[in-house]
C-alpha positions as CSV (number, residue, x, y, z in Angstrom):
1,M,-8.8,53.3,-18.3
2,T,-9.4,51.2,-21.4
3,K,-11.2,53.8,-23.5
4,P,-8.2,54.9,-25.5
5,P,-6.2,51.9,-26.8
6,P,-2.7,51.7,-25.4
7,R,-0.1,53.3,-27.5
8,G,1.7,49.9,-27.6
9,A,-1.2,48.6,-29.8
10,R,-0.9,51.4,-32.4
11,P,1.1,51.1,-35.7
12,R,4.8,51.5,-34.9
13,A,6.6,49.1,-37.2
14,P,8.4,50.2,-40.4
15,A,6.2,50.6,-43.5
16,S,8.1,47.7,-45.1
17,D,6.6,45.3,-42.6
18,P,3.5,43.7,-44.1
19,F,1.9,43.4,-40.6
20,A,2.9,46.9,-39.6
21,P,-0.7,47.9,-38.4
22,N,-0.5,45.1,-35.9
23,H,2.8,45.8,-34.2
24,P,3.5,45.2,-31.4
25,P,1.1,42.3,-32.0
26,S,-1.9,41.7,-29.7
27,V,-2.1,38.4,-27.7
28,D,-4.6,37.2,-30.3
29,W,-2.0,37.8,-33.1
30,L,0.7,36.1,-31.0
31,D,-1.6,33.1,-30.7
32,Q,-1.9,33.0,-34.5
33,G,1.9,33.2,-35.0
34,L,2.5,36.9,-35.8
35,D,6.1,38.0,-35.2
36,F,7.3,40.4,-32.5
37,L,8.4,43.9,-33.4
38,D,11.6,43.5,-35.5
39,C,11.3,39.7,-34.8
40,D,12.8,40.5,-31.3
41,P,10.9,39.7,-28.1
42,L,13.2,42.0,-26.1
43,A,12.5,45.0,-28.4
44,D,8.8,44.1,-28.4
45,T,8.8,44.1,-24.6
46,I,10.4,47.5,-24.3
47,H,8.2,49.0,-27.0
48,W,5.0,47.6,-25.6
49,S,5.7,48.7,-22.0
50,T,6.8,52.2,-23.0
51,G,3.7,52.7,-25.0
52,I,1.4,51.8,-22.1
53,L,3.3,54.0,-19.7
54,L,2.9,57.0,-22.1
55,D,-0.8,56.4,-22.8
56,L,-2.0,55.3,-19.4
57,P,-0.6,57.4,-16.5
58,D,-3.1,56.2,-13.9
59,L,-1.9,52.6,-13.6
60,P,-1.8,50.9,-10.1
61,P,1.6,51.5,-8.6
62,P,2.8,47.9,-8.7
63,V,1.9,47.6,-12.4
64,R,3.5,50.9,-13.2
65,A,6.7,49.9,-11.4
66,A,6.9,46.6,-13.2
67,L,6.4,48.2,-16.6
68,E,8.9,50.9,-15.9
69,K,11.5,48.3,-15.2
70,L,10.7,46.6,-18.6
71,S,10.7,49.9,-20.5
72,S,14.1,50.8,-19.0
73,C,15.6,47.9,-20.9
74,R,15.9,45.7,-17.8
75,V,14.1,42.8,-19.4
76,S,14.8,39.4,-17.9
77,L,12.9,36.3,-17.0
78,S,12.7,37.6,-13.4
79,S,11.4,41.1,-14.3
80,L,8.8,39.5,-16.8
81,S,7.7,37.0,-14.1
82,H,7.2,39.9,-11.7
83,A,5.2,41.9,-14.3
84,E,3.1,38.9,-15.0
85,S,2.4,38.5,-11.3
86,V,1.3,42.1,-10.7
87,C,-0.9,42.2,-13.8
88,D,-2.5,38.9,-12.8
89,D,-3.2,40.3,-9.3
90,A,-4.8,43.4,-10.9
91,S,-6.9,41.2,-13.2
92,E,-8.5,39.7,-10.1
93,D,-9.2,43.0,-8.4
94,L,-13.0,43.1,-8.1
95,K,-12.9,46.9,-7.5
96,L,-12.1,47.3,-11.2
97,G,-14.5,47.1,-14.1
98,Q,-14.5,44.0,-16.2
99,N,-12.9,45.7,-19.2
100,D,-10.0,46.8,-17.0
101,R,-9.6,43.4,-15.5
102,D,-9.6,41.8,-19.0
103,T,-6.9,44.2,-20.1
104,Y,-4.6,43.3,-17.2
105,A,-5.2,39.6,-17.9
106,D,-4.2,40.2,-21.5
107,W,-1.0,41.9,-20.3
108,S,-0.2,39.0,-18.0
109,T,-0.6,36.5,-20.8
110,R,1.7,38.6,-23.0
111,C,4.4,38.4,-20.4
112,V,4.1,34.7,-20.5
113,Y,4.7,34.7,-24.2
114,Y,7.8,36.9,-23.7
115,Q,9.2,34.5,-21.1
116,A,8.6,31.6,-23.4
117,F,10.6,33.1,-26.2
118,L,13.4,34.0,-23.8
119,G,13.8,30.4,-23.0
120,D,11.4,29.5,-20.1
121,H,10.3,25.9,-20.4
122,V,7.2,26.2,-18.3
123,C,5.9,29.3,-20.0
124,A,6.3,27.7,-23.4
125,L,4.2,24.8,-22.2
126,R,1.6,27.2,-20.8
127,C,1.4,29.0,-24.2
128,A,1.0,25.6,-25.9
129,V,-1.8,24.6,-23.6
130,R,-3.5,28.0,-24.0
131,V,-3.6,27.9,-27.8
132,W,-4.7,24.3,-27.8
133,Q,-7.6,25.1,-25.5
134,I,-8.6,28.0,-27.8
135,A,-8.3,25.8,-30.9
136,M,-10.5,23.1,-29.3
137,A,-13.2,25.6,-28.3
138,G,-14.3,25.7,-31.9
139,G,-15.9,28.4,-34.0
140,H,-12.7,29.2,-36.0
141,T,-12.2,29.7,-39.7
142,D,-9.9,27.1,-41.3
143,L,-7.1,29.7,-41.5
144,R,-7.3,30.7,-37.9
145,L,-7.5,27.1,-36.7
146,G,-4.4,26.2,-38.8
147,N,-2.6,29.2,-37.3
148,L,-3.5,28.1,-33.7
149,L,-2.4,24.5,-34.2
150,R,0.9,25.6,-35.8
151,T,1.5,27.9,-32.8
152,H,0.8,24.9,-30.5
153,A,3.4,22.9,-32.3
154,E,5.8,25.8,-32.2
155,M,5.5,26.3,-28.5
156,M,5.9,22.6,-27.8
157,S,9.0,22.7,-29.9
158,I,10.4,25.6,-27.9
159,A,9.6,23.8,-24.7
160,A,11.5,20.8,-25.9
161,Y,14.5,22.9,-26.9
162,C,14.4,24.7,-23.5
163,D,14.2,21.4,-21.6
164,G,17.3,20.2,-23.5
165,E,19.0,23.6,-22.9
166,Q,19.3,24.1,-26.7
167,W,17.2,27.2,-26.9
168,A,18.7,30.7,-27.3
169,P,16.7,33.9,-27.9
170,R,17.3,35.1,-31.5
171,R,16.0,37.5,-34.0
172,E,14.4,35.6,-36.9
173,P,10.9,35.4,-38.2
174,R,8.6,32.9,-36.4
175,S,7.5,31.7,-39.8
176,A,11.1,30.6,-40.6
177,R,11.1,28.4,-37.5
178,R,7.6,27.1,-38.0
179,Q,8.1,26.0,-41.6
180,G,11.7,26.4,-42.7
181,D,13.2,23.8,-40.4
182,G,11.2,21.0,-41.9
183,L,10.9,19.4,-38.4
184,T,7.6,18.8,-36.7
185,A,7.0,19.4,-33.1
186,L,6.9,15.6,-32.4
187,Q,10.3,15.1,-34.1
188,I,11.8,17.8,-32.0
189,I,10.3,16.4,-28.8
190,A,11.4,12.9,-29.7
191,R,15.0,14.2,-30.1
192,S,14.9,15.5,-26.5
193,V,13.7,12.3,-24.9
194,V,16.4,10.4,-23.2
195,K,16.9,7.0,-24.9
196,V,16.9,4.0,-22.4
197,E,19.7,1.7,-23.0
198,W,18.9,-1.9,-22.1
199,P,21.7,-3.6,-20.1
200,N,23.3,-6.8,-21.4
201,N,21.8,-9.0,-18.7
202,V,18.1,-8.3,-19.7
203,K,16.5,-11.7,-20.3
204,R,14.7,-11.9,-23.7
205,G,12.4,-14.6,-24.9
206,P,8.9,-15.6,-25.6
207,V,7.9,-15.6,-22.0
208,R,8.3,-11.9,-21.6
209,D,5.2,-10.0,-22.7
210,D,4.9,-6.4,-24.1
211,T,5.0,-4.9,-20.6
212,G,8.5,-6.2,-20.0
213,F,7.2,-8.3,-17.0
214,D,8.7,-11.8,-16.6
215,P,7.4,-14.1,-13.9
216,R,10.9,-15.4,-13.5
217,D,12.0,-12.0,-12.2
218,Q,11.5,-12.3,-8.5
219,D,13.1,-8.9,-7.7
220,E,13.1,-7.4,-11.2
221,D,16.8,-6.5,-10.7
222,D,17.5,-7.2,-14.4
223,L,15.1,-4.5,-15.6
224,P,16.5,-1.1,-16.5
225,E,15.8,1.7,-14.0
226,A,13.4,4.4,-15.3
227,A,15.2,7.3,-16.8
228,G,15.6,10.2,-14.4
229,A,14.7,8.1,-11.4
230,G,17.6,9.3,-9.3
231,L,20.5,11.7,-9.0
232,L,24.2,11.1,-8.4
233,V,24.8,14.0,-6.0
234,V,28.4,13.1,-4.9
235,R,30.3,11.0,-7.4
236,S,33.1,10.0,-5.1
237,V,35.0,10.9,-1.9
238,E,38.0,8.6,-2.5
239,H,40.1,11.7,-3.2
240,L,39.8,12.6,0.5
241,P,42.1,11.3,3.2
242,G,40.9,8.1,4.9
243,S,39.9,4.6,4.0
244,A,36.1,4.6,3.8
245,K,34.7,3.3,0.5
246,D,32.1,5.1,-1.6
247,G,28.6,4.0,-0.6
248,A,29.8,2.5,2.8
249,R,26.8,2.8,5.2
250,S,28.8,2.7,8.4
251,S,32.5,3.3,8.2
252,G,33.0,4.0,11.9
253,G,35.3,6.9,11.2
254,T,35.0,10.6,11.9
255,T,36.9,12.0,8.9
256,P,35.2,13.9,6.1
257,R,35.6,10.9,3.9
258,A,33.8,8.7,6.4
259,E,31.1,11.3,7.0
260,W,30.2,11.6,3.3
261,A,30.9,8.0,2.1
262,P,27.3,6.9,2.6
263,I,26.0,9.0,-0.3
264,A,29.1,9.0,-2.4
265,G,28.6,7.1,-5.7
266,V,25.0,6.5,-4.7
267,T,22.1,7.5,-6.9
268,L,19.7,9.2,-4.5
269,P,15.9,9.1,-5.2
270,R,14.0,12.2,-6.5
271,R,10.5,12.9,-5.4
272,P,8.0,12.7,-8.4
273,V,5.7,15.7,-9.1
274,P,2.6,15.1,-6.9
275,D,-1.0,15.6,-7.9
276,L,-0.9,19.3,-8.5
277,A,-4.7,19.7,-8.3
278,A,-4.7,18.1,-4.9
279,A,-1.7,20.2,-3.8
280,R,-3.4,23.4,-5.0
281,R,-6.6,22.5,-3.0
282,D,-4.6,21.9,0.2
283,L,-2.6,25.0,-0.1
284,V,-5.5,27.3,-1.1
285,D,-7.5,25.9,1.8
286,Q,-4.7,27.1,4.2
287,Y,-3.9,30.3,2.3
288,P,-7.1,31.5,0.5
289,H,-5.7,35.0,0.0
290,A,-2.7,33.6,-2.0
291,A,-4.7,31.4,-4.4
292,S,-3.5,33.0,-7.6
293,L,0.1,33.1,-6.3
294,I,0.0,29.4,-5.4
295,E,-1.4,28.5,-8.8
296,R,1.3,30.5,-10.6
297,I,4.0,28.7,-8.6
298,L,2.6,25.2,-9.1
299,N,2.2,25.8,-12.8
300,Q,5.9,25.8,-13.1
301,L,5.9,22.1,-12.3
302,V,3.8,21.2,-15.3
303,G,5.7,18.8,-17.6
304,R,8.5,18.2,-15.0
305,S,9.6,14.6,-14.2
306,F,10.4,15.3,-10.6
307,A,9.4,17.8,-7.9
308,R,11.7,20.8,-8.2
309,L,10.8,24.5,-8.5
310,P,13.1,27.2,-10.0
311,P,14.5,29.7,-7.5
312,I,11.5,31.7,-6.1
313,L,11.5,34.9,-4.1
314,L,8.3,35.8,-2.1
315,V,8.2,39.5,-1.3
316,G,5.8,41.0,1.1
317,P,5.3,43.1,4.3
318,P,6.5,41.7,7.7
319,G,4.2,39.0,9.1
320,S,2.3,38.3,5.8
321,G,3.1,34.6,6.1
322,K,5.8,34.3,3.5
323,T,8.0,31.8,5.4
324,R,5.0,29.7,6.4
325,L,3.7,29.5,2.8
326,A,7.2,28.6,1.6
327,T,7.5,25.7,4.0
328,S,3.9,24.6,3.2
329,L,4.8,24.6,-0.5
330,A,7.7,22.3,0.2
331,T,5.4,20.0,2.3
332,A,2.8,19.9,-0.4
333,L,5.4,18.8,-2.9
334,G,6.7,16.1,-0.5
335,L,10.1,17.9,-0.1
336,P,11.9,18.0,3.3
337,S,12.8,21.6,4.0
338,T,15.4,23.5,5.9
339,V,14.8,27.1,6.9
340,Y,18.0,29.1,6.9
341,S,17.7,32.5,8.5
342,C,19.7,35.0,6.5
343,S,19.1,37.9,8.9
344,G,22.5,39.1,10.2
345,V,24.5,36.4,8.4
346,A,27.9,38.0,7.9
347,D,29.8,35.2,6.0
348,A,29.3,32.7,3.2
349,S,29.2,29.6,5.3
350,F,25.9,28.6,3.7
351,I,27.7,27.6,0.5
352,G,30.3,25.6,2.4
353,T,33.6,26.3,4.1
354,S,37.1,24.9,3.5
355,R,38.4,21.9,5.4
356,Q,41.4,24.0,6.3
357,W,39.3,25.6,9.0
358,S,38.5,23.6,12.2
359,S,34.9,24.6,11.7
360,G,34.8,23.6,8.0
361,R,31.6,22.0,6.7
362,A,29.7,21.3,3.5
363,S,27.1,23.6,2.1
364,V,23.7,23.7,3.8
365,P,21.8,22.2,0.8
366,L,24.3,19.3,0.6
367,Q,23.9,18.7,4.4
368,T,20.2,18.6,3.9
369,I,20.5,16.1,1.1
370,R,22.7,13.9,3.3
371,Q,20.4,14.1,6.2
372,E,17.4,13.1,4.2
373,S,19.1,10.7,1.8
374,L,17.1,12.4,-0.9
375,A,18.2,14.4,-4.0
376,T,15.1,16.7,-4.0
377,V,14.9,18.9,-0.9
378,A,13.8,22.5,-0.3
379,V,15.9,25.2,1.3
380,V,14.1,28.3,2.5
381,L,16.3,31.4,2.6
382,D,14.4,33.5,5.1
383,E,14.7,37.3,5.1
384,I,17.4,37.2,2.4
385,E,17.5,40.9,2.0
386,K,18.9,41.2,5.6
387,A,22.0,39.2,4.9
388,G,25.2,41.1,5.6
389,T,27.2,42.6,2.8
390,S,30.7,42.6,4.4
391,M,33.3,40.8,2.3
392,T,35.6,39.9,5.2
393,N,34.5,36.3,5.4
394,G,32.7,36.0,2.1
395,N,29.2,37.1,1.3
396,L,26.1,35.0,1.3
397,L,24.4,36.9,-1.6
398,D,27.4,36.7,-3.9
399,G,28.1,33.1,-2.9
400,L,24.6,32.1,-4.0
401,L,25.2,33.1,-7.6
402,P,27.3,30.1,-8.7
403,M,25.1,27.7,-6.7
404,L,22.0,29.0,-8.5
405,D,23.7,29.2,-11.9
406,H,25.6,25.9,-11.9
407,A,23.7,23.8,-9.4
408,E,24.3,20.6,-11.5
409,D,28.1,21.1,-11.2
410,Y,28.6,23.0,-7.9
411,R,32.1,22.6,-6.5
412,D,31.7,22.2,-2.7
413,P,34.7,23.8,-0.9
414,Y,34.6,21.2,1.9
415,L,34.4,18.1,-0.2
416,E,36.7,19.7,-2.8
417,C,34.8,18.1,-5.7
418,A,31.8,18.8,-8.0
419,T,28.4,18.0,-6.5
420,D,25.0,17.9,-8.3
421,L,22.5,20.2,-6.5
422,S,20.1,20.4,-9.4
423,G,17.4,18.8,-7.3
424,I,17.3,21.6,-4.8
425,T,14.3,23.9,-4.6
426,F,15.4,27.4,-3.4
427,L,12.6,29.4,-1.8
428,A,13.5,32.9,-0.5
429,T,11.5,35.5,1.4
430,A,12.1,39.2,1.7
431,N,10.2,42.3,2.9
432,G,11.5,44.2,-0.1
433,T,14.1,44.0,-2.8
434,R,15.8,47.3,-2.2
435,G,19.5,46.8,-1.8
436,M,19.6,43.3,-3.1
437,P,22.1,42.8,-5.9
438,R,20.5,42.8,-9.4
439,P,22.4,39.7,-10.6
440,L,20.9,37.8,-7.7
441,L,17.4,39.1,-8.3
442,D,17.7,38.1,-12.0
443,R,18.2,34.5,-10.9
444,F,15.0,34.4,-8.8
445,R,11.4,34.5,-10.0
446,V,9.9,37.3,-7.8
447,F,6.3,37.0,-6.6
448,Q,4.4,39.5,-4.5
449,M,2.9,38.0,-1.4
450,P,-0.7,39.3,-0.9
451,E,-1.8,40.3,2.6
452,P,-4.8,38.4,4.1
453,T,-8.1,40.0,5.0
454,L,-10.7,39.4,7.7
455,A,-12.5,37.1,5.3
456,D,-9.5,34.8,5.4
457,L,-9.5,34.5,9.2
458,P,-11.3,31.1,9.5
459,A,-8.9,29.3,7.1
460,L,-5.8,30.9,8.5
461,A,-6.9,30.1,12.1
462,R,-7.6,26.5,11.1
463,G,-4.1,26.2,9.7
464,I,-2.5,27.8,12.8
465,V,-4.3,25.4,15.1
466,G,-3.3,22.5,12.8
467,D,0.4,23.6,13.2
468,A,-0.1,23.6,17.0
469,R,-1.4,20.1,16.9
470,R,1.6,18.9,15.0
471,E,4.0,20.7,17.4
472,R,2.2,19.1,20.5
473,G,1.8,15.7,19.0
474,T,-2.0,15.6,19.5
475,D,-5.1,15.4,17.3
476,A,-8.4,17.3,16.8
477,S,-10.2,15.5,19.6
478,W,-7.8,17.1,22.1
479,L,-7.2,20.4,20.3
480,P,-10.2,21.2,18.1
481,D,-10.5,24.1,15.7
482,L,-11.7,27.5,17.0
483,D,-15.4,27.9,17.3
484,G,-17.5,30.8,16.2
485,D,-17.2,32.7,19.5
486,E,-13.5,32.3,19.6
487,L,-13.2,33.5,16.0
488,G,-15.4,36.4,16.8
489,L,-13.2,37.4,19.7
490,I,-10.1,37.3,17.5
491,A,-11.9,39.3,14.8
492,E,-12.3,42.2,17.3
493,H,-8.5,42.5,17.5
494,W,-7.5,41.5,14.0
495,S,-8.9,42.8,10.8
496,G,-6.3,41.5,8.4
497,G,-2.6,42.0,7.6
498,S,0.0,40.3,9.7
499,V,-0.3,36.5,10.1
500,R,2.3,36.7,12.9
501,R,-0.1,38.9,14.9
502,L,-2.9,36.5,14.1
503,Q,-0.8,33.6,15.4
504,R,-0.2,35.3,18.7
505,L,-4.0,35.9,19.1
506,V,-4.7,32.2,18.3
507,D,-2.1,31.2,20.8
508,T,-3.7,33.4,23.4
509,V,-7.1,31.8,22.8
510,L,-5.6,28.3,23.1
511,A,-3.9,29.3,26.3
512,G,-7.2,30.6,27.6
513,R,-8.8,27.2,26.8
514,E,-6.2,25.4,28.9
515,T,-6.6,27.8,31.8
516,L,-10.3,27.3,31.9
517,A,-9.9,23.5,31.5
518,A,-7.6,23.5,34.5
519,R,-10.2,25.3,36.7
520,H,-12.8,22.7,35.9
């Protein structure tokens, strides 16, 4: 596959371009700061993907489909994330030669660069880490090392701009941004850091040391709260009928105002990002077949101040374990989760319904926040592609758009006020994306769920038995993992594929244990 170089790597830029022989630039040239074709990441994406499709007709179907989407001018963070995902999967296919695997890995990295320049905070940080590691590996000329370090500073700057929502894709030379601004990466990052304002009642004096600790502070209530420690989800409910006060823990009433007063005007805590290495180990131990997928998802939490993932859509065949992985991801991040089955839903009640109806209620994410008294929770939209499309009573898929786009200022129809849902992690599952509205797909990062194989049987069975223990409230002494004979028996009837079928087989074996135990 890799004998002829892809057409995307051949000279295509105008002769006036001093770097014309290197356009579209290779990943190595991107690492060193070379501009995209016409200084435009969108044009570069289309040009690069089109060249590959013309020169390499024998691509794996998932890779070809992803590149065809890019080459047809449907370039977005979602389509690039999907292309990155399928190229990354191909790079780990041991059936391919090393050269082919390296090529796919290169394409995956290129998609990360495109996402960074289109405004993805996490991808910008990933590029910064990548070039820093390359620079620190040594063996570079002074010129190459300088280029790598400048790219590191540039990507950190882009990440800071993205985090402050100040970045917009534009066509201008990278060199103009890297040198013309006169601002270093540290200055840009410093501008994006929220300044902590000390309250007037902070005690100052010689007794307080550099850490800010004062032995006179018994409860430290005069110290400022750490920036970003919580989220004001509902500002107030005093506009609603009733007499309950904002923040009242027990109002004794049954009105909407009394129902929501406990979290109104209250800063709810947000879960911090856990140890990602430990979370990855736990998840990969349960889902070894999805190791690369888990790593790509967790990478999106790097540099975040609290545990919240961007909207993610897991696509895979029925029974491949998508819902189970989604809930396990939430658990690993310390996020309480609600599974909302979209199959057959024929209205938009998920996003909240008006109080004018006797059955009116707040949105499902807001109900979960109130139930957990936590600003960061997860909502799993199971089988989202099966949601009804009738417009008679609203439409779930269309209703999700404003919730995903403006989560920090979502107007709930039941409370009739703006609510801050920016701490919500939306995880969706689907068997396929056919028929799903393109605007909705563009708001999700689409990942392909790999199917397990027979080699994954021990780990998956161990996880299923662990779930059974939690459901029954017992421990390993009463419900041990499957032994070798039991695993062998299951292997005779399951060679891979559906995790749902595997769960039924494990349940059958466990039921057989109980039957034999009763006889003895």
